[in-house]
N, C-alpha and C positions, 0 to 999 in steps of 0.2 A: 607795905603789908596793909590788908584790910580785914575787918571783922565781919565774918559771915554768920548772921543770926538766923537760927532755924529752930523748929520745934524740938530738936534733939540737942540744942544747946548752942553756944557761941563758939566760933572757931576763928583763930587768926590764920589767915591764908595769904600766900603770895605766889605769883608765877615763878618760873625758874628760867633764866637767872633773875634774881631779885635785885633791882637797882633803880636809880632815877629814870633811866631810859626805858624801863619795863614796868612802869607803875600803872599797869592795868589790872582790873579785878580778876581774881582767880576763879570766879564762878559767874553765872548769869541767871536770868530769870527762868530758863529751862531747868537748871539744877534746883532752884527754889521750888518750882512747881512740882517736880518729881518727889522731892523730900516731903512736901505737904501732903501729897497723895499717899505716900507710904505710911505717914503718920496718921492717916484717917481723917484728916481735916475736912475732906469732902466726902467722907464714907467711912466704912470700917477700916481699921488699920491693917496693913499687910503683914501676913506672917513671914517673918524673916528668920525662922529657926533652922531652915535647911541651908543648902549651899547657895550663897548669893554670888552672882557674877555681875560685874560692872564693866561694860565694854565702852571704850571711847571717853572715859572720864577725862576732861580736858587738862586739869591741873591738880587732880586728886581731891577736889572738894567733896565729891560724893562718897568716896571710900573713907575719907577722914571723918565725915559725919556718921558713917555707918560702920565704923571700926569695931564696935563692940559686937558686931555679927560676923566678924572675921571674913570679910568679903574677898573675892578674887578680882583683881583689876586686870583687864586685858586692853593693851594699847599698842598702837604702832609707833609711839613717840618716846624716844629716850628722854627728852626734856620733860614729858609728863611724868615719867617715872622718877626723875630727879626731883621734880616739884612735889610729887606725892611723898617721897621720903622726907623731904624737908618740912612739909606741912604736918605729916604725922609727928615728927620730932618736936616741932614748935608747939604742938598741942598736947604733948606728953603721952603720945600713943606709942607703944612699943612696936618696933618695925615688924615683928612676927605676927601681929594682929591682921595684917593685910598681906596677901600673897600677890606678888607682882609678876605678871606674865606679859610677853610680847605677842603680837599677832602671829609670829612664827612658831610659837610654842603650842603644844597640844592642850586644848581646853579641857576642864574637868569632865569626867565621864558622866556625871549626873549633875544637872542644874535645876535647882528648885525655884529660884528667883533670878530672872535675867533682866538687867536694866541696861538700856542702850542709849547712849548719847548719839544721835544721828550724825554720822561724819559728813563732811562736805562731798566726799567721793562716794557716789552711788556704787561704784565697783567694789570699793572696800567693804561697804555694807553687804553687798551680795556675797562676797567671799567669806566674810565673818559669819553671816547667817548660815551658809552651807557648813562651815566648820563647827558651828555651835549646835546645829540641829540634832546630831546623834545624842547629845546629852540632855536634850529637852524632852519632857514627858507630858502626858496629858494634864497633870496637875501643876505644871510649871507656870508661875506668874511671870508674864512677859510685858514689860512696860518700856516703851521708847520715849525719848524726850528730845525736844529741839525747838529752836525759834521757828516761828511760822515761815520765815524765808528759807528754812532748811528742809522742810517737810513738804513733799510734793506727791502727786498721784503715783509716780513711779516708785517712791519710797514705800508707800503703803502696798503697792502691788508686790514688791520683793518680800515683805513680811507675809502676805497672803500666800504667795506661791511656795515659799520655802518653809514656813512655820504653820500657818493656819489663818482662820478668819480674823480680820483686823478692823478696828474702828479708831476714831480719834476723839479727843476731848474738845471742848470749847477752848478757845484761845484765852490766855490770861497773861497780861503784861507782855504780849506779843510772843508768848511761848505756847507750846501745844504738847500734849502727851499722846502716845499711840499705845492702844491696848490690843494685844494679840492673844488669841486662845489657841494653843497648839493642837493640831489635828494629827494624832498618831497614824491616821490612815493615809497621809500624804506620802507619795513616793519620794524616797530620798535619792537625790542625785549629787554627783560630785561637783565641787566648784569649778567653774569654766576657766578659772585662773591658775597659773600665769598664762599669758598670751604672748605670741611672738609676731613681729613684722619685719619686713625687709627694708633696709635704709635705701634712700634714693641714690641715683648714680653720679650725684654732683657734690659729694661731701667728702672728698679726699680719700684717705687710706681706708676708710670704713664703708666706702660706697658699695651697696649691694649686700652688705652683711646683715645677719639676722640679730635683732635686739630682743631680749626677754624682759617682760614687764609683769610684775606681781601687781595685784589689785591696789589701787590708791596711789600708784606712782604717777607723777605729772605727765600728761599726754601719753597714756598707756597704749593708745591705738595708732599713734602716728608720730613722726618727728616734728616737734614744735619749731616754728620759724626762727625763734631766737637761737636754739641750739644748732639749727641748720646753718645759720650765719656764722656762728662760733666755729663750727667744724671747718667751714670754708676758709677760715682765717687763723687757724691755730699756729702757734710759734713752731719754727722748724729748728730743733736742737739735735745735736749728736753727742754721745758720750754717756757716761754712767750718771745721768742726772736723777735726783729724787723728785718726783712729781706728785702733787696732791690734786685730785679731782674733789674739790670741796663743795658739798651739797650735790653729790654725784648723781642722784636720781637713778636712772637705769644704767649708768656707767658708760655711756657711749663716748663721752668726751675723754675720760681716762683711758678707755680702750683704744681710742684713735691715737693718744699720746704714746701708748705702749707699742702700737704697730708702727708709728712713724719713727720711733727710736727704740729698737729691740734691746738696747743696753740700759734703758731706763728702768728705774724702780718706781712703781705707781702705787699710791695709796688712795683708796676710795673711802670717803667719809660722808655720812649723812646721819641725821638724827632719826630717820625713819628706818625701821627694820625691814619693811617692805622694799624700800629703795636699795638698801645695801644687799639684800638677797637678789634683787634684779641686776645690780651691777656685777655681782659675782657670777651669775649665770651668763650674762652678756660677755664678760671677759673670758670665762672658761671656754665658751663655745667658739671664740674667734682668735684667741691669742695662744702662742705656744706654751706648753706646760712649764718650760724652764724659765719663763720670764717672771721676775719677782713682783708680787703684788700683795697688798694687805687690804682687808675689808673691815672697816671700823664703824660701828654704831656709836655715835658720841656727840658731845657738845662741841662742834666745830673742830678747832685745832688745839683745844685745851690740853689734850693728852700728848701732843707732839712736841719733842724736845726743841728748845729755842735754838735757832741758827742751824737747823738740820735739813732744810728743804731748799731746793733750787728753783722750783716753779710751782705756783698755785694757779689753778684754772678754776674760775668761780662764776656761777650764774646765780646770784643771790636772790631769795624770795623777798617780796615786799608786802606779804600779808601774813598775819598770824591770826588764824580762824577768820573772824569778821573784821578785824582791825587792820588798817593800813598803817604800817610802821617801818621805820629804817633801822630798828633796833637789831634785827638779825644780821642785816648787811654790815652794820657798824661792827658787831662782834666778829664777823667773818674777816673784815678788813683789818681790824687790830690784831686778831689772832694770826693772820697771815704775816703781818709785819714782824711779829715776835718769832714765828717759826722759820722765816726765810733767813738764809745766810746773807752776808753782804754780797751785793751784786745779784741776789736772787730776785725773781720777778713775780709779780701778781698780775694776772690777766683776768679782766672782768668784763662780762657782757651785761648790758642792762637797757631798759627802755631809755630813750634819749632824755625824757622829761625828769627822770629821777635825780639827775645831777650828781652822780657818783664821783665825777671828777673833782668836785669841791672837797669831798671827804678824803679822797686819795691824796690830794695835794697837801691837805692838812696833816695827814698821817705820815706820808712818805717824803714830803717836800718836792715831789715831782709827779707828773702824770701826763702821758701822751696819748692821742687818739690813734689807734692802730688801724681801725676801719670803721666805716659808718654807712648807714643807709637811712631812709626816711624814718624808720621806726627804732632801730637799735644802734648802739655805739659800743665798740670794743676798746677798752682802756688798758694801758700798761703802766704799772708803777714798779720802780726799782728800789730795793732796799739798800740804803747807803751805809 
């Protein structure tokens, strides 16, 4: 836990989950810059008396600091929502002071102050600006924030094209603000998301099928080479197995497992609301309606009963925003060990250099290489 010192007070904040492997700050210089601007340190203070909407707040730092204005938080991340609840609680803020919405929920009809932490995904920013635009009016204060490495010409063009004239601030501690003046005369258009693409013809049972991707999902316009290799080497099982596509993304791996074994029950899990919506759309479009499937937005396998799973398929991320960390992979592996029944298997694909085999041997007592190429390795660990 760290103390976030702002003009609005001091706040004890932590990421979620909070532990020694996750001891990264729950805010950055862009959050600090944005709050300084709102307080009027570099000009007059911003009027926050209307409906305040905060989009992309990474770990709830912004809405915790602004809680007395009853902001609405919109995020694609389940972990962000959990971090926000925890941070509000540890700072004595009643949960009802902040309204938590996901990117799949309908945004407020009227927005008077719109604060946007620029996401890594330009597609997610595009989709969200289109969804928010109907609630923005001529008097809406729109301020974006991000590190200088996150704000590009393409970022500013989206604000210009969807909301109105846009300019940027000077950089401060490698952070920058975006100021947008809404233009009610701009023609409103629908978001171009979700989008579909057809899979190549060399990926087993899903060859040639159509995948649906909502904005912000990894490799939303094509099949990434890691998943392609995974699909070409998935386990062949028969029987009524319970399979988990952990960190499911657009759900193509879990869909392949369901098609390869129609008797399987498949659970799709991701912490991204956009990803789980994509997985459900992909599955529904390609798999018979009588095949059992669950679609879960959550913190890995934390909600899955111990010893209830036969097979976990996993392509773990190794980035958390700008930080490179194995914390997410470690939690996925430990969660898998708990969820798997005796004899159940965890199949993992990862870049060769990540050394996942060391972690898996430590957890499971075994690990074998199923397949490899110059870039990726597929590993199998069995719950004893």
